[in-house]
N, C-alpha and C positions, 0 to 999 in steps of 0.2 A: 481465359484466366483460370488458374488452378485455385482451389479453395484456400491454400496457404497464402497465395498472392492477394486474394481478396481480403483475408484477415489482416495482412500487412498494410494494405491501403486503408482499411477501416481503422487500424491502430494509428496510422499517421494522421488521418483525419481527426481522430479524437485528440491527438497531441496538439494539432494545429488549433482546434477550438479551445483547448485548455490554455494554450499560450495566449490566444487572443483575449480570453476572459481575464487572465492575469494582467495582460496589457491594459485592458479597460479599467481594472482596479487601480493600476499605477496612474493611469490618466486621470481618474477621479480625484486622486490626491494631488496631482500636479496642476489640475485645472482649478483648484481651490473650491471644489464643490463641498468639501467637508472642513476646510481649514478655518475660515473666519467664523462661520456658524454652520451647524448641521442643518441642511435643508432636506425636505422630503425627496427631492430629485436625487440628491447625492446619496442619501441613505438607501433608496431603492436601487440605484445603480450599483452600489457596493454589494447589496444583498443578491442581486441578479448575477453579478460577476462571480461572487463566491459560490453560488449555487451551480452555475455552469461549470466552473473550474472543478468543483467537487464531483459532479456527476461524470463529466467527460474524463477527468483525471482518474477516477476509479475504474472507468471502462477501459482506458488506455492501460492501466496497470494490469487488469485482468487479461486483456488480449496479449500484451507483451509478455506476461508470465507464461501464458499458454504457448506462445510462439518460441519461447526460450530466449528472448532478448535480454532478460534480466539475469540469466545464468552467467553472462560474461563479466558481470561486476563482482569483485571479490566479496563485498559485504552481503550479496544476495545468494552466494553459494551455500548450499546446505551440505554439511559434512555428515557422513554416516556415523551413527553412534558406535563407538567402539565397545565390543562386548567386555563386560567385567570378568575378572577371573572368578572361577567358580567358588573359591574359598571365601573371598571377601564379601560377596553378596549374601551368602548363606550364614555367615557369622554375624553380620550386622542385622539382618532381618530373618529370624527363623520362621519358617512357615508353620502352619498348624500341626503338621505331622512331626515337626522337629522340636517342639517344645519339650522341656524337661518335665519329668513326671512329678517332681516335688513342688512345682508351682500349681496352685489350684485353678 
């Protein structure tokens, strides 16, 4: 296996664990562990599911970004900053060497 394939498998594993944790969170609400009254079991299950989803979701995001998987989504594309025309930037913000001599 190449290193890129190993990272892809790791990313998919992180995604699977994230989805299972979110599924456990949904199950906790469907099984009425929190609905009639908040029990310690229900509260701990929700906290564990949120923690697992946050940790593995952040890891999936990091790996997917490194692999370039997020570049295909239009919202995730970074556009290169267009250079401003030379006259507009200099007129709006004069540098220390461009200040007029009548201002103290």
